[in-house]
Biopython code that builds the backbone (N, CA, C, O; Angstrom):
import numpy as np
from Bio.PDB.StructureBuilder import StructureBuilder

atoms = [
    (1, "THR", "N", (15.394, 24.342, -9.201)),
    (1, "THR", "CA", (14.861, 25.609, -8.350)),
    (1, "THR", "C", (14.119, 25.562, -7.023)),
    (1, "THR", "O", (13.201, 24.909, -6.525)),
    (2, "TYR", "N", (15.218, 26.900, -6.559)),
    (2, "TYR", "CA", (14.596, 27.095, -4.782)),
    (2, "TYR", "C", (13.442, 28.009, -4.978)),
    (2, "TYR", "O", (13.048, 28.861, -5.773)),
    (3, "LEU", "N", (13.068, 27.389, -3.805)),
    (3, "LEU", "CA", (11.933, 27.512, -3.299)),
    (3, "LEU", "C", (11.500, 28.228, -2.229)),
    (3, "LEU", "O", (10.785, 29.225, -2.325)),
    (4, "PHE", "N", (11.973, 27.679, -1.029)),
    (4, "PHE", "CA", (12.090, 28.776, 0.500)),
    (4, "PHE", "C", (12.732, 27.464, 1.389)),
    (4, "PHE", "O", (12.856, 26.240, 1.432)),
    (5, "ASP", "N", (13.078, 28.956, 2.161)),
    (5, "ASP", "CA", (13.604, 27.964, 3.637)),
    (5, "ASP", "C", (12.756, 27.404, 4.512)),
    (5, "ASP", "O", (11.555, 27.630, 4.364)),
    (6, "TYR", "N", (13.177, 26.621, 5.520)),
    (6, "TYR", "CA", (12.273, 25.936, 6.328)),
    (6, "TYR", "C", (12.385, 26.848, 7.257)),
    (6, "TYR", "O", (13.537, 26.961, 7.676)),
    (7, "GLY", "N", (11.346, 27.775, 7.895)),
    (7, "GLY", "CA", (11.062, 28.353, 8.892)),
    (7, "GLY", "C", (10.957, 27.600, 10.150)),
    (7, "GLY", "O", (11.004, 26.378, 10.292)),
    (8, "GLY", "N", (10.734, 28.950, 11.471)),
    (8, "GLY", "CA", (10.636, 28.927, 12.443)),
    (8, "GLY", "C", (11.075, 29.436, 13.797)),
    (8, "GLY", "O", (10.807, 30.624, 13.976)),
    (9, "ASP", "N", (11.842, 28.663, 15.046)),
    (9, "ASP", "CA", (12.117, 28.862, 16.103)),
    (9, "ASP", "C", (13.853, 28.111, 15.939)),
    (9, "ASP", "O", (14.270, 26.954, 15.875)),
    (10, "LEU", "N", (14.369, 29.207, 15.923)),
    (10, "LEU", "CA", (15.896, 28.911, 16.408)),
    (10, "LEU", "C", (15.839, 27.589, 17.300)),
    (10, "LEU", "O", (14.681, 27.178, 17.227)),
    (11, "LEU", "N", (16.535, 26.825, 18.038)),
    (11, "LEU", "CA", (17.275, 26.284, 18.918)),
    (11, "LEU", "C", (17.872, 25.081, 18.602)),
    (11, "LEU", "O", (17.862, 24.063, 17.911)),
    (12, "SER", "N", (18.672, 26.071, 19.927)),
    (12, "SER", "CA", (20.077, 25.243, 21.036)),
    (12, "SER", "C", (19.584, 24.036, 20.837)),
    (12, "SER", "O", (18.388, 23.817, 20.642)),
    (13, "GLU", "N", (20.705, 22.957, 20.883)),
    (13, "GLU", "CA", (20.273, 21.458, 21.729)),
    (13, "GLU", "C", (19.340, 21.266, 22.987)),
    (13, "GLU", "O", (18.380, 20.519, 23.178)),
    (14, "ALA", "N", (20.038, 22.315, 23.866)),
    (14, "ALA", "CA", (19.527, 22.401, 24.990)),
    (14, "ALA", "C", (18.023, 22.959, 25.030)),
    (14, "ALA", "O", (17.199, 22.583, 25.864)),
    (15, "ALA", "N", (17.897, 23.425, 24.535)),
    (15, "ALA", "CA", (16.743, 24.592, 24.315)),
    (15, "ALA", "C", (15.564, 23.402, 23.664)),
    (15, "ALA", "O", (14.398, 23.358, 24.055)),
    (16, "PHE", "N", (16.111, 22.538, 22.672)),
    (16, "PHE", "CA", (15.471, 21.636, 21.967)),
    (16, "PHE", "C", (14.576, 20.824, 22.645)),
    (16, "PHE", "O", (13.386, 20.539, 22.517)),
    (17, "PHE", "N", (15.842, 20.406, 23.712)),
    (17, "PHE", "CA", (15.180, 18.900, 24.597)),
    (17, "PHE", "C", (14.658, 19.881, 25.772)),
    (17, "PHE", "O", (14.371, 19.234, 26.779)),
    (18, "GLU", "N", (14.504, 20.962, 25.876)),
    (18, "GLU", "CA", (14.058, 21.112, 26.819)),
    (18, "GLU", "C", (12.277, 21.296, 26.786)),
    (18, "GLU", "O", (11.396, 21.008, 27.597)),
    (19, "ARG", "N", (12.275, 21.937, 25.383)),
    (19, "ARG", "CA", (10.315, 21.961, 25.211)),
    (19, "ARG", "C", (10.057, 20.584, 24.471)),
    (19, "ARG", "O", (8.914, 20.542, 24.015)),
    (20, "TYR", "N", (10.821, 19.424, 24.223)),
    (20, "TYR", "CA", (10.661, 18.133, 23.295)),
    (20, "TYR", "C", (11.572, 17.115, 24.406)),
    (20, "TYR", "O", (12.569, 16.519, 23.998)),
    (21, "PRO", "N", (11.158, 17.012, 25.672)),
    (21, "PRO", "CA", (11.710, 16.290, 26.557)),
    (21, "PRO", "C", (12.108, 14.588, 25.610)),
    (21, "PRO", "O", (13.222, 14.078, 25.724)),
    (22, "GLU", "N", (11.209, 14.064, 24.909)),
    (22, "GLU", "CA", (11.333, 12.772, 24.214)),
    (22, "GLU", "C", (12.324, 12.714, 23.265)),
    (22, "GLU", "O", (12.613, 11.605, 22.816)),
    (23, "GLY", "N", (13.165, 14.142, 22.693)),
    (23, "GLY", "CA", (13.506, 14.296, 20.992)),
    (23, "GLY", "C", (12.331, 14.102, 20.411)),
    (23, "GLY", "O", (12.733, 13.400, 19.484)),
    (24, "GLN", "N", (10.696, 14.220, 20.170)),
    (24, "GLN", "CA", (9.822, 13.806, 19.371)),
    (24, "GLN", "C", (8.991, 15.526, 18.961)),
    (24, "GLN", "O", (7.806, 15.841, 19.077)),
    (25, "GLY", "N", (10.081, 16.288, 18.508)),
    (25, "GLY", "CA", (9.177, 17.778, 18.045)),
    (25, "GLY", "C", (8.606, 17.329, 16.639)),
    (25, "GLY", "O", (9.201, 17.425, 15.566)),
    (26, "ALA", "N", (7.180, 16.756, 16.876)),
    (26, "ALA", "CA", (6.802, 16.236, 14.580)),
    (26, "ALA", "C", (7.287, 17.727, 13.994)),
    (26, "ALA", "O", (7.301, 17.335, 12.827)),
    (27, "TYR", "N", (7.528, 18.555, 13.926)),
    (27, "TYR", "CA", (7.996, 19.842, 12.865)),
    (27, "TYR", "C", (9.428, 20.624, 13.510)),
    (27, "TYR", "O", (9.943, 21.739, 13.438)),
    (28, "ALA", "N", (9.656, 19.579, 14.039)),
    (28, "ALA", "CA", (11.185, 20.593, 14.509)),
    (28, "ALA", "C", (12.859, 19.400, 13.487)),
    (28, "ALA", "O", (13.060, 18.186, 13.438)),
    (29, "ALA", "N", (13.419, 20.276, 13.057)),
    (29, "ALA", "CA", (14.314, 19.779, 11.997)),
    (29, "ALA", "C", (15.586, 20.175, 12.240)),
    (29, "ALA", "O", (15.872, 21.364, 12.381)),
    (30, "ARG", "N", (16.821, 18.808, 12.338)),
    (30, "ARG", "CA", (18.038, 19.124, 12.727)),
    (30, "ARG", "C", (18.399, 20.104, 11.752)),
    (30, "ARG", "O", (17.903, 20.146, 10.626)),
    (31, "ILE", "N", (19.375, 20.994, 12.245)),
    (31, "ILE", "CA", (20.569, 21.831, 11.257)),
    (31, "ILE", "C", (22.217, 21.239, 11.029)),
    (31, "ILE", "O", (22.911, 20.983, 10.045)),
    (32, "THR", "N", (22.412, 21.179, 12.608)),
    (32, "THR", "CA", (23.774, 20.645, 12.943)),
    (32, "THR", "C", (23.153, 19.651, 13.878)),
    (32, "THR", "O", (21.949, 19.403, 13.940)),
    (33, "SER", "N", (24.193, 19.057, 14.666)),
    (33, "SER", "CA", (24.474, 18.120, 15.874)),
    (33, "SER", "C", (23.502, 19.216, 17.149)),
    (33, "SER", "O", (22.407, 18.975, 17.657)),
    (34, "VAL", "N", (24.077, 19.973, 17.278)),
    (34, "VAL", "CA", (23.228, 21.008, 18.267)),
    (34, "VAL", "C", (23.055, 22.545, 17.610)),
    (34, "VAL", "O", (23.636, 23.582, 17.930)),
    (35, "LEU", "N", (21.911, 22.278, 16.440)),
    (35, "LEU", "CA", (21.174, 23.758, 16.216)),
    (35, "LEU", "C", (19.988, 23.216, 15.665)),
    (35, "LEU", "O", (20.172, 22.990, 14.468)),
    (36, "TYR", "N", (18.902, 22.927, 16.020)),
    (36, "TYR", "CA", (17.306, 23.026, 15.337)),
    (36, "TYR", "C", (16.842, 23.756, 14.915)),
    (36, "TYR", "O", (17.280, 24.860, 15.236)),
    (37, "ILE", "N", (15.589, 23.748, 13.862)),
    (37, "ILE", "CA", (14.765, 24.653, 13.232)),
    (37, "ILE", "C", (13.447, 23.869, 14.602)),
    (37, "ILE", "O", (13.740, 22.935, 15.348)),
    (38, "ASP", "N", (12.123, 24.559, 14.578)),
    (38, "ASP", "CA", (11.271, 24.019, 15.178)),
    (38, "ASP", "C", (10.230, 24.508, 14.405)),
    (38, "ASP", "O", (10.028, 25.709, 14.583)),
    (39, "GLY", "N", (9.587, 24.023, 13.695)),
    (39, "GLY", "CA", (8.434, 24.362, 12.550)),
    (39, "GLY", "C", (6.803, 24.795, 13.300)),
    (39, "GLY", "O", (5.920, 25.443, 12.738)),
    (40, "ALA", "N", (6.766, 24.342, 14.401)),
    (40, "ALA", "CA", (5.647, 23.676, 14.467)),
    (40, "ALA", "C", (4.667, 25.284, 14.378)),
    (40, "ALA", "O", (3.587, 25.498, 13.827)),
    (41, "ALA", "N", (5.512, 26.151, 15.109)),
    (41, "ALA", "CA", (4.404, 27.617, 15.391)),
    (41, "ALA", "C", (4.109, 28.474, 14.164)),
    (41, "ALA", "O", (4.982, 28.819, 13.367)),
    (42, "ASP", "N", (2.792, 28.801, 14.066)),
    (42, "ASP", "CA", (2.166, 29.319, 12.948)),
    (42, "ASP", "C", (2.957, 30.431, 12.181)),
    (42, "ASP", "O", (3.465, 31.219, 12.977)),
    (43, "GLY", "N", (3.158, 30.666, 11.142)),
    (43, "GLY", "CA", (3.806, 31.426, 10.369)),
    (43, "GLY", "C", (5.140, 30.935, 10.445)),
    (43, "GLY", "O", (5.766, 31.994, 10.455)),
    (44, "SER", "N", (5.783, 30.242, 10.492)),
    (44, "SER", "CA", (6.909, 29.116, 9.900)),
    (44, "SER", "C", (6.923, 29.213, 8.513)),
    (44, "SER", "O", (8.035, 29.397, 8.018)),
    (45, "GLY", "N", (5.878, 29.129, 7.684)),
    (45, "GLY", "CA", (5.934, 29.079, 6.085)),
    (45, "GLY", "C", (5.417, 27.837, 5.713)),
    (45, "GLY", "O", (5.056, 26.984, 6.524)),
    (46, "LEU", "N", (5.373, 27.713, 4.397)),
    (46, "LEU", "CA", (5.439, 26.014, 3.769)),
    (46, "LEU", "C", (5.698, 24.865, 4.196)),
    (46, "LEU", "O", (4.902, 24.067, 4.690)),
    (47, "ALA", "N", (7.224, 24.690, 3.958)),
    (47, "ALA", "CA", (8.304, 23.858, 4.327)),
    (47, "ALA", "C", (7.469, 22.719, 5.850)),
    (47, "ALA", "O", (6.985, 21.595, 5.713)),
    (48, "PRO", "N", (7.556, 23.404, 6.940)),
    (48, "PRO", "CA", (7.242, 22.252, 7.834)),
    (48, "PRO", "C", (5.726, 21.637, 7.613)),
    (48, "PRO", "O", (5.257, 20.970, 8.535)),
    (49, "ARG", "N", (4.986, 21.832, 6.475)),
    (49, "ARG", "CA", (3.349, 21.784, 6.140)),
    (49, "ARG", "C", (4.101, 20.490, 4.844)),
    (49, "ARG", "O", (3.441, 19.462, 4.695)),
    (50, "MET", "N", (4.989, 20.591, 4.282)),
    (50, "MET", "CA", (5.070, 19.186, 3.601)),
    (50, "MET", "C", (5.296, 17.904, 3.593)),
    (50, "MET", "O", (6.326, 17.314, 3.917)),
    (51, "ASN", "N", (3.658, 17.215, 2.965)),
    (51, "ASN", "CA", (4.131, 15.641, 3.051)),
    (51, "ASN", "C", (5.261, 15.034, 3.105)),
    (51, "ASN", "O", (6.286, 15.558, 2.671)),
    (52, "HIS", "N", (5.232, 13.838, 3.646)),
    (52, "HIS", "CA", (6.547, 13.216, 3.485)),
    (52, "HIS", "C", (6.502, 12.022, 1.838)),
    (52, "HIS", "O", (5.758, 11.052, 1.986)),
    (53, "ALA", "N", (6.908, 12.073, 1.060)),
    (53, "ALA", "CA", (7.031, 10.867, 0.121)),
    (53, "ALA", "C", (8.686, 10.507, -0.291)),
    (53, "ALA", "O", (9.393, 11.496, -0.483)),
    (54, "ARG", "N", (9.233, 9.350, -0.412)),
    (54, "ARG", "CA", (10.097, 8.640, -0.220)),
    (54, "ARG", "C", (10.416, 8.090, -1.679)),
    (54, "ARG", "O", (11.608, 8.180, -1.975)),
    (55, "GLU", "N", (9.610, 7.555, -2.618)),
    (55, "GLU", "CA", (9.789, 7.602, -3.906)),
    (55, "GLU", "C", (9.311, 8.460, -4.835)),
    (55, "GLU", "O", (9.897, 8.414, -5.917)),
    (56, "SER", "N", (8.196, 9.421, -4.706)),
    (56, "SER", "CA", (7.254, 10.278, -4.754)),
    (56, "SER", "C", (7.915, 11.263, -4.911)),
    (56, "SER", "O", (7.803, 11.447, -6.123)),
    (57, "ALA", "N", (8.847, 12.426, -4.340)),
    (57, "ALA", "CA", (9.366, 13.386, -3.543)),
    (57, "ALA", "C", (9.778, 14.486, -4.705)),
    (57, "ALA", "O", (10.732, 14.414, -5.480)),
    (58, "THR", "N", (8.951, 15.348, -4.617)),
    (58, "THR", "CA", (9.116, 16.638, -5.430)),
    (58, "THR", "C", (9.755, 17.544, -5.232)),
    (58, "THR", "O", (9.929, 18.519, -5.962)),
    (59, "VAL", "N", (10.207, 17.309, -4.145)),
    (59, "VAL", "CA", (11.398, 18.227, -3.378)),
    (59, "VAL", "C", (12.744, 17.740, -2.886)),
    (59, "VAL", "O", (13.091, 16.561, -2.811)),
    (60, "CYS", "N", (13.427, 18.765, -2.575)),
    (60, "CYS", "CA", (14.609, 17.726, -1.705)),
    (60, "CYS", "C", (15.479, 18.972, -0.942)),
    (60, "CYS", "O", (15.615, 20.008, -1.594)),
    (61, "LYS", "N", (15.886, 18.927, -0.008)),
    (61, "LYS", "CA", (16.325, 19.736, 0.555)),
    (61, "LYS", "C", (17.789, 19.506, 1.046)),
    (61, "LYS", "O", (18.313, 18.457, 1.419)),
    (62, "LYS", "N", (18.226, 20.559, 0.963)),
    (62, "LYS", "CA", (19.650, 21.442, 1.510)),
    (62, "LYS", "C", (20.115, 21.935, 2.445)),
    (62, "LYS", "O", (19.719, 23.078, 2.672)),
    (63, "THR", "N", (21.005, 21.420, 3.276)),
    (63, "THR", "CA", (20.739, 21.975, 4.880)),
    (63, "THR", "C", (22.056, 22.461, 4.810)),
    (63, "THR", "O", (22.964, 21.655, 4.606)),
    (64, "GLN", "N", (22.396, 24.154, 5.007)),
    (64, "GLN", "CA", (23.306, 24.703, 5.086)),
    (64, "GLN", "C", (23.652, 25.037, 6.659)),
    (64, "GLN", "O", (22.939, 25.580, 7.503)),
    (65, "ILE", "N", (25.214, 24.443, 6.779)),
    (65, "ILE", "CA", (26.130, 24.460, 8.471)),
    (65, "ILE", "C", (26.819, 24.940, 8.628)),
    (65, "ILE", "O", (27.301, 24.873, 9.758)),
    (66, "PHE", "N", (27.486, 25.896, 7.542)),
    (66, "PHE", "CA", (28.273, 26.632, 7.873)),
    (66, "PHE", "C", (27.185, 28.562, 7.098)),
    (66, "PHE", "O", (26.248, 28.916, 6.383)),
    (67, "GLY", "N", (28.559, 29.228, 8.187)),
    (67, "GLY", "CA", (28.095, 30.927, 7.776)),
    (67, "GLY", "C", (26.820, 31.290, 8.578)),
    (67, "GLY", "O", (26.379, 30.712, 9.571)),
    (68, "ALA", "N", (26.454, 32.085, 8.105)),
    (68, "ALA", "CA", (25.237, 33.354, 9.526)),
    (68, "ALA", "C", (24.384, 32.817, 8.271)),
    (68, "ALA", "O", (23.834, 33.786, 7.748)),
    (69, "ARG", "N", (24.130, 31.820, 7.714)),
    (69, "ARG", "CA", (22.693, 31.496, 7.326)),
    (69, "ARG", "C", (21.959, 29.833, 7.649)),
    (69, "ARG", "O", (20.991, 29.171, 7.277)),
    (70, "LYS", "N", (23.192, 29.708, 8.625)),
    (70, "LYS", "CA", (22.075, 28.212, 9.061)),
    (70, "LYS", "C", (20.967, 28.448, 8.828)),
    (70, "LYS", "O", (20.283, 29.453, 9.024)),
    (71, "GLY", "N", (20.581, 26.644, 7.998)),
    (71, "GLY", "CA", (19.533, 26.926, 7.512)),
    (71, "GLY", "C", (19.641, 25.792, 6.521)),
    (71, "GLY", "O", (20.559, 25.204, 5.950)),
    (72, "ILE", "N", (17.512, 25.691, 6.574)),
    (72, "ILE", "CA", (17.211, 24.230, 5.510)),
    (72, "ILE", "C", (17.154, 24.755, 3.980)),
    (72, "ILE", "O", (17.059, 25.982, 3.952)),
    (73, "HIS", "N", (17.164, 24.553, 3.552)),
    (73, "HIS", "CA", (16.230, 25.524, 2.242)),
    (73, "HIS", "C", (15.693, 24.110, 0.857)),
    (73, "HIS", "O", (16.311, 23.115, 0.481)),
    (74, "PHE", "N", (14.756, 24.483, 0.573)),
    (74, "PHE", "CA", (14.077, 23.578, -0.522)),
    (74, "PHE", "C", (14.101, 24.087, -1.601)),
    (74, "PHE", "O", (13.641, 25.216, -1.765)),
    (75, "TYR", "N", (14.810, 23.161, -2.902)),
    (75, "TYR", "CA", (14.218, 22.989, -4.058)),
    (75, "TYR", "C", (13.639, 22.308, -4.911)),
    (75, "TYR", "O", (13.471, 21.216, -4.370)),
    (76, "THR", "N", (13.069, 22.264, -6.307)),
    (76, "THR", "CA", (12.443, 21.288, -6.812)),
    (76, "THR", "C", (13.001, 20.561, -7.702)),
    (76, "THR", "O", (13.637, 21.120, -8.596)),
    (77, "LEU", "N", (12.886, 19.077, -7.662)),
    (77, "LEU", "CA", (14.027, 17.675, -8.131)),
    (77, "LEU", "C", (13.449, 17.809, -9.484)),
    (77, "LEU", "O", (14.277, 17.221, -10.180)),
    (78, "ARG", "N", (12.838, 18.088, -9.994)),
    (78, "ARG", "CA", (12.170, 18.822, -11.538)),
    (78, "ARG", "C", (11.075, 19.222, -11.765)),
    (78, "ARG", "O", (10.084, 19.040, -11.057)),
    (79, "ALA", "N", (11.162, 20.103, -13.281)),
    (79, "ALA", "CA", (9.402, 20.655, -13.408)),
    (79, "ALA", "C", (8.487, 20.445, -12.789)),
    (79, "ALA", "O", (7.929, 19.373, -13.024)),
    (80, "LEU", "N", (7.916, 21.303, -11.763)),
    (80, "LEU", "CA", (6.310, 20.697, -11.383)),
    (80, "LEU", "C", (5.652, 21.254, -11.984)),
    (80, "LEU", "O", (5.863, 22.394, -12.397)),
    (81, "LEU", "N", (4.043, 20.139, -12.316)),
    (81, "LEU", "CA", (2.842, 20.363, -12.952)),
    (81, "LEU", "C", (2.209, 21.997, -11.930)),
    (81, "LEU", "O", (2.566, 22.322, -10.798)),
    (82, "GLU", "N", (1.426, 22.565, -12.650)),
    (82, "GLU", "CA", (0.840, 23.539, -11.962)),
    (82, "GLU", "C", (-0.659, 22.650, -11.030)),
    (82, "GLU", "O", (-1.574, 21.910, -11.389)),
    (83, "GLY", "N", (-0.205, 23.262, -9.701)),
    (83, "GLY", "CA", (-1.043, 22.181, -8.880)),
    (83, "GLY", "C", (-0.535, 21.045, -8.320)),
    (83, "GLY", "O", (-1.303, 20.316, -7.692)),
    (84, "GLU", "N", (0.513, 20.788, -8.422)),
    (84, "GLU", "CA", (1.351, 19.312, -8.284)),
    (84, "GLU", "C", (1.917, 19.425, -6.190)),
    (84, "GLU", "O", (2.622, 20.308, -5.701)),
    (85, "GLU", "N", (1.475, 18.581, -5.667)),
    (85, "GLU", "CA", (1.738, 19.140, -4.647)),
    (85, "GLU", "C", (3.402, 18.443, -4.249)),
    (85, "GLU", "O", (3.857, 17.409, -4.738)),
    (86, "LEU", "N", (4.092, 19.340, -3.242)),
    (86, "LEU", "CA", (5.240, 19.266, -2.658)),
    (86, "LEU", "C", (5.493, 19.203, -1.950)),
    (86, "LEU", "O", (5.434, 20.024, -1.034)),
    (87, "THR", "N", (6.176, 17.576, -1.988)),
    (87, "THR", "CA", (6.442, 16.205, -0.882)),
    (87, "THR", "C", (7.663, 16.093, -1.200)),
    (87, "THR", "O", (8.169, 16.292, -2.305)),
    (88, "TRP", "N", (8.559, 15.512, 0.547)),
    (88, "TRP", "CA", (9.524, 15.435, 0.373)),
    (88, "TRP", "C", (10.275, 14.231, 1.464)),
    (88, "TRP", "O", (9.611, 14.073, 2.488)),
    (89, "ASP", "N", (11.386, 13.489, 1.392)),
    (89, "ASP", "CA", (11.547, 12.366, 1.926)),
    (89, "ASP", "C", (12.047, 13.081, 3.348)),
    (89, "ASP", "O", (13.002, 13.801, 3.640)),
    (90, "TYR", "N", (10.495, 12.307, 4.364)),
    (90, "TYR", "CA", (11.447, 13.100, 5.849)),
    (90, "TYR", "C", (13.000, 12.499, 6.361)),
    (90, "TYR", "O", (13.705, 12.912, 7.283)),
    (91, "GLY", "N", (13.195, 11.589, 5.587)),
    (91, "GLY", "CA", (14.401, 10.472, 6.375)),
    (91, "GLY", "C", (14.241, 9.613, 7.531)),
    (91, "GLY", "O", (13.699, 9.753, 8.628)),
    (92, "SER", "N", (14.799, 8.797, 7.025)),
    (92, "SER", "CA", (15.154, 7.809, 8.771)),
    (92, "SER", "C", (14.947, 8.205, 9.726)),
    (92, "SER", "O", (13.767, 8.117, 10.067)),
    (93, "ASP", "N", (15.828, 8.801, 10.626)),
    (93, "ASP", "CA", (16.047, 9.722, 11.392)),
    (93, "ASP", "C", (14.405, 10.482, 11.890)),
    (93, "ASP", "O", (13.944, 10.618, 13.023)),
    (94, "TYR", "N", (14.071, 10.704, 11.129)),
    (94, "TYR", "CA", (12.502, 11.887, 11.493)),
    (94, "TYR", "C", (11.888, 10.863, 11.768)),
    (94, "TYR", "O", (11.046, 11.215, 12.594)),
    (95, "TRP", "N", (11.745, 9.337, 11.503)),
    (95, "TRP", "CA", (10.582, 8.587, 11.675)),
    (95, "TRP", "C", (11.453, 7.752, 12.692)),
    (95, "TRP", "O", (10.876, 6.677, 12.852)),
    (96, "GLN", "N", (12.554, 7.806, 13.409)),
    (96, "GLN", "CA", (12.844, 7.326, 14.719)),
    (96, "GLN", "C", (12.657, 8.155, 16.197)),
    (96, "GLN", "O", (12.534, 7.849, 17.383)),
    (97, "ALA", "N", (12.716, 9.469, 15.329)),
    (97, "ALA", "CA", (12.643, 10.036, 16.196)),
    (97, "ALA", "C", (11.326, 10.807, 17.067)),
    (97, "ALA", "O", (11.186, 11.563, 18.028)),
    (98, "VAL", "N", (10.584, 10.172, 16.181)),
    (98, "VAL", "CA", (8.859, 10.282, 16.444)),
    (98, "VAL", "C", (8.227, 9.074, 16.912)),
    (98, "VAL", "O", (7.148, 9.036, 17.505)),
    (99, "GLY", "N", (9.027, 7.993, 16.586)),
    (99, "GLY", "CA", (8.100, 6.639, 16.590)),
    (99, "GLY", "C", (7.375, 5.984, 16.223)),
    (99, "GLY", "O", (6.562, 5.359, 16.903)),
    (100, "GLU", "N", (7.546, 5.963, 14.577)),
    (100, "GLU", "CA", (6.688, 6.002, 13.592)),
    (100, "GLU", "C", (7.169, 4.832, 12.436)),
    (100, "GLU", "O", (8.312, 4.751, 11.987)),
    (101, "ASP", "N", (6.135, 4.033, 12.100)),
    (101, "ASP", "CA", (6.715, 3.604, 10.775)),
    (101, "ASP", "C", (6.718, 4.504, 9.860)),
    (101, "ASP", "O", (5.840, 5.351, 10.021)),
    (102, "PRO", "N", (7.606, 4.688, 8.643)),
    (102, "PRO", "CA", (7.637, 5.665, 7.254)),
    (102, "PRO", "C", (5.882, 5.202, 6.850)),
    (102, "PRO", "O", (5.331, 4.102, 6.897)),
    (103, "ILE", "N", (5.399, 6.457, 6.486)),
    (103, "ILE", "CA", (4.544, 6.370, 4.890)),
    (103, "ILE", "C", (4.910, 6.811, 3.587)),
    (103, "ILE", "O", (5.805, 7.622, 3.350)),
    (104, "GLU", "N", (4.109, 6.187, 2.666)),
    (104, "GLU", "CA", (4.563, 7.110, 1.526)),
    (104, "GLU", "C", (2.946, 7.570, 0.777)),
    (104, "GLU", "O", (1.978, 6.813, 0.713)),
    (105, "THR", "N", (2.997, 8.906, 0.296)),
    (105, "THR", "CA", (1.831, 9.417, 0.573)),
    (105, "THR", "C", (1.882, 9.552, -1.389)),
    (105, "THR", "O", (0.929, 10.037, -2.000)),
]
sb = StructureBuilder()
sb.init_structure("model")
sb.init_model(0)
sb.init_chain("A")
sb.init_seg("    ")
for serial, (resi, resn, name, xyz) in enumerate(atoms, 1):
    if name == "N":
        sb.init_residue(resn, " ", resi, " ")
    sb.init_atom(name, np.array(xyz, "f"), 0.0, 1.0, " ", f" {name:<3s}", serial, name[0])
structure = sb.get_structure()
């Protein structure tokens, strides 16, 4: 089931590295090799605030790299219980970029 999109500022690769010279935007997500979404700003929605979970993720992401609506879209992996936390696997690229070890929630 579709939940929502990853919201935020769309940034070119140059704009991303201008904003984050070390490449460590904690709420930034890469859409393509040259396009990013920075979800750090207020009003960017729920997606950038979801916690990481590798084994127990309840949500998956689908990246749309073609067409006018390039972006990241989130879907449930299964039927969810009322009040259940929405989590997704950030992936190894995220943890490498922020220079931290993955955590399991």
